[in-house]
C-alpha positions, 0 to 999 in steps of 0.5 A: 500500500503506497502512502499519501501525503496526508498519511505522512503529514505527522511524520517525524524523523526516526531515532538512530539505533542505540548501542543496547542489547536486543535479546531473544530466545536463541540469541543475544545481540550485544553491542560489538566490543572488540575486547569482549568478542574477538576471541570467540569470533576468531575461534568461530571463523578461523580456517573458514576464509570463505565467510569473508568472500562477499564482505568488504574486509577480511579475511584476517591472518591473525586474531590480532588483525581481527581485533583491530578490525573489530575496534574500527567497527566498534568506533564507527559513526556510520554503522551500529554493530552487534555481536551475535551471541548464541544461547545457551553457550553465550559465544559470539558466532557472528555480527551484523550492523545497521548501516546507511542510516537515514532517520529523516526519511525513515530508511535503514539497512541491515548489512555487514553480516558475518555468520560463522559456519556454526551459525549459518542455517540455524534457528539462531541465525533467523532469530537474529535477523528477526530481532533486528527487523522488529527493533527497526519497525516497532521500537524505532519506527522506520518506514523502510528496511533495506538488504543489499548484497553482491548480485553474485551472492546467491545465498544472501539473495535467497536469505533476503527473500526467505526473510520477507524482503522484496527484490527491487532490482540490480544496480550495475557496476555499483561498487568496486570491492576488493579490486573487483566490480560489484553489481548490487542486488537491492531488497526492501521491506516496508513498515506496512509489510512488517505485521505479516512478516512478523506473524510469519517469523513468530509462527516459524520460531514457535517451538511447536514448529519443530519436531523432537529432532529440531527439524522445522515442520513448516518453512518460513517461506511457507508461512510468509508466502514470500518468494520474490 
């Protein structure tokens, strides 16, 4: 549903995300802290250089190098990074950020997502993305939530669709990353779409949706009906 000027007459800029924990059943999103989180993250990604393939930084040859990179992310004024701690062990297995923040227009992007192999394709990974979306729409009041990735990054594009983002197109020769051209695939989710997306996430995350072996009974795509 498109908005009319009347519906936006009372619009006020959304607040910037704050560096405060966001908790769920399977994960805790904790403001990134290089001192607290480097060791766990290094253990989770060491020997898995492929996790950096579509990121603008990495891979790193040592824990010290990773720590310096996390210190820069922690101090960033253009993005708010959260470490992803999985329950019940409380170990860091990835991070994600709010970036390209435009409070005046109510637009914000989730990006710089790093997930160790141990976190990928897990209930915790899905809940982390759910918590970040819920915070954007329900706590901060943004109108548009964006997901962008290298157009060649098929897993990221599938993830965006699975989470309920709508594909908007390809920006050709959009960036140069690590000395290579990047065409960028754009996806978005709107505040008017969030209630249906939230209902699908809640139904998927419900323990009743998993059998005794932890296998899902219905997929998130089945529950949301979002395929494109």
